[in-house]
N, C-alpha and C positions, 0 to 999 in steps of 0.2 A: 168255575172260578177264572177270572180274567187277571193274568199276571203279565206285566211288562218286563221282558228279559232282554236287556241290551247284550248284544253278542260280542263279548270281550273275553278272549280265550284265557288270559292270565288272571281273570277274576271269575272263576267258574260258578261261584255262588252269588253273583251280583244279580239283584232284582229290585224293581220298583215296588215300594210298599203299597202303592195305590192300585185302583181298579176294582176293589172289593165292594160289594153291596152291603149297606147297613140294614139293620132290622126295620128301620122306619122308612126305607125307600131311598135313602141317600146313597152316595157313592164316594169312596175315598179317592181324593184327587191324585192324579199321577204327576210325576215330575217334581215332587217336593222332597221326598225322602227315599233313599236307596240303602239297602243292606248288602253287605259284601264280605268277602275274605279280606285279608290284609292287602295292602297295595305294594308290597315289596317286589313283586315280580313284574310290575307294570313297566312297559317299555314300548318304544316304536309306535306302530300302528295302534296298539292297544291304548297307549297313553293319549294318542290323538282322539280315539273313540271316546274315552272317558272325559276328555276335555270338552267334547261337544255336548255333554250333559249339563255343562255349566255349573258344576259343583262349587259352592261357595265355602262350605265348611266340612271338614273331615273330623269325625269323632272316633278316636282310637280307644277302645275298651280294654286293651291288653295290659299286661304287667310290664314293669321296667325291663325284665329279662327278655321278654318277647319283642319288645320294641327295639332293644339294642341289637338283637340277633337278626331281625328282619325289619329294618326301618322302612316306613312308608315312602313311596315316591308320589308326591302330591300333584294333583292337577294344577295347572297354572293359575295363580291368584287365589288358591284355596287357603283359608285359615285352618290351622291344625289345633285340635283340642284333645288333650289327654284326659281320659275319664276312666281310670283303672278300677274296674268293677271288683276284683278279688284282692285288692291290696291288703285288706284286713284279714284275709283268710289265714287260719292257723294250720290248715291241712295242705294237701297237695294241690297245686294249681296246674293248669294245662301245660305250662312250660316244663313241668317235672317229668312229663311222659316222653320226651324226645328220645331218650336212650333206649326205651323198650323196643323200638322198631328194629334196632340193630342186633338185639341180644335176646333170643328166645328164653334163655334161662332167667334173665332179669325180668322179662315180661311175665313169666310164670310166678315169680316171687312177688312181683308188684300187683299183678292183676288177676291171678288165679283165684278160684273159689268164688267167683262172682263179684270180686272186689271192684272191678272196673265199672260195672253197672251201678253198684252201690255208691261209688264215688260220684257219679253224675247225678244220681238222685239227691245226694246230700249237697252237691254243688248248686243245683238248681234252687234248693231251699235257701242257700246262702245268697243267691241273687236277690232274694226278697228281703232278707233281714240284715245282712252285713251293712255296717255304716258306710263303708267305701262303696258298696253297690248302690245304696240309697242316694249317696252324694253324686255318683256318676250318672245315674238315671235321672236324678233331678236336673242336673245340668243339661243333659240331652233334651229332655222333654220341655223344660222351660225355654230353651233356645228355639226349639221347633215351634212352640206356640206363637212366637213373635213374628215368624215369617222372615225376619231380617237375615237369618243364617241359611236360608234355603235357596236353591236345592242343597240338601245336606246328604252326606253319606256316613253311616256308622258301621263299624266293623270290629271284630276281634281277630283271631287268626284264621280259622276256617269259616267264620261267619255263621256258625250253627247254634252255639250255646248262649254265651253272653249276649250276642246279637239276636239270637232267636227269642230270648225272653224279652228284650227291648221291643222287638217287632210285635210279639204276641200281646204284650201289655198295652201298647199303643192301640192296636186294632181292637182289643176288647174295650178300651175306654171309648173308642169311636163307635161302639155298638155293632161291630161286625160279629155275626153269629159264631158261637164257640166252635162248631164243626168246621167252619171255613178257616178260622184261626189255626186250628190243628192241622188242617190240610196245607195251609201256607207254610207252617212250621216244618212239616215233613218233606216239603219239596227239597230241602237241603240234601236229603239222601240221594235224590236223582241227580242233582247238579254236581255234587261232590264225588260221585262214584268214579268218573274218569280220572280224577286226581288221586283218589284213594287206592285204586286197583294196583298201580305199580308198587306201592308200599306193601300191600298185602301179598303180592306175588313174590317180592323179595324176602319177606318174612317167612313165607311158606318154604321158599327155596333153602332157607337156613334151618329148616326143620321146625319152625314155629307152628303153633296151633292158632289158626285164624280166629277161632272163637274167643281168644284172649283180646284181640285187637278190635273186633267188630264193635263192641260197645263204645270204644273211643272214636271210631270213624263215623258212627251213625248218630242221628237223632232218633229218639224213640218216644212214643206217646207217654210212657211212664216218666220220662224226664220232665217234660212240660207239665204233666199232671202233678208232679211233686212240687213244682213252683206254685201252681195254682192252689194246691192244697195248703201250702204254707201261707199264701196270700189270704185265702179264705179263713184259715185258722186264726191268723193274727189280726186281720183287718176286716174280714167279713165280705167285702165287695171290692171290685176293682176301683170304684169311686173312692172308697176310703183308703185303699192302698195308695192312690195318687195323692190324696189329701193329707193323710196322716203319716204314711210311710215315706213318701217322697217330698212332702211339703209343697205340693203344687196346689195353689189356692184356687178358689172357685172361679175367679176371673180368668186365671191362666188355663184352667181346664176348659172353660167355655171358649177361650181363644184357640185351643187345640182343635176343638170340634169345628169351629168356624173356619179355621185355616185349612183343615184337612177334608172336610165333608162338603161336597157339592150337592145341590138339590135341584130338582126340576129338569 
């Protein structure tokens, strides 16, 4: 698997979505779409490095609370689009987990008994069927199809879950093999480990059980599989998910493929 990874320390999960081979011999173009953590820590040399990518549009998939707590620092000239995936969720959202890192007892109460992993399995299903998620992903993919908004960068907080489903769904539509899509999804574990380790160390020093936090800090095959299962159960195929779930019409789906896949 060929992955383009710009070296920007404050964006540890930043990577180009391009470089992957499709089943019919095409290749996903590089330099059009990037996935990332939030841009709140961007500064100095890192800001200059991101500016060199020529980002024209930043799509922020986070909640109001997340955006207020850690506002993006945008590249020069980039448009900013809010596309809140979990706005309509009636359950916990990623923003609700902040306090558990400081308090092992609260972590046990909130996450013990496998509740953390179950939260993510359920959350990934919501990425497929929530109205806010469908509207957010419609906006992202419809814009990407036109080419007018690229190079584009889309992100949530750590760039692994809401962002991970967006990346996986697009690559599947482009006919990248399922195992490659899963491999690309799981790369977040490697890239986020240096950022996660200090939080885990601090939690352990307070007497916390690291098993409570790991489901929050990682991506797991079961998480993505739950979204894929929900997609297949509700829509049958990735094509119908884009068509019926996201309202991406035939012409726009064809434009996504033409824009993103190079041949020959």
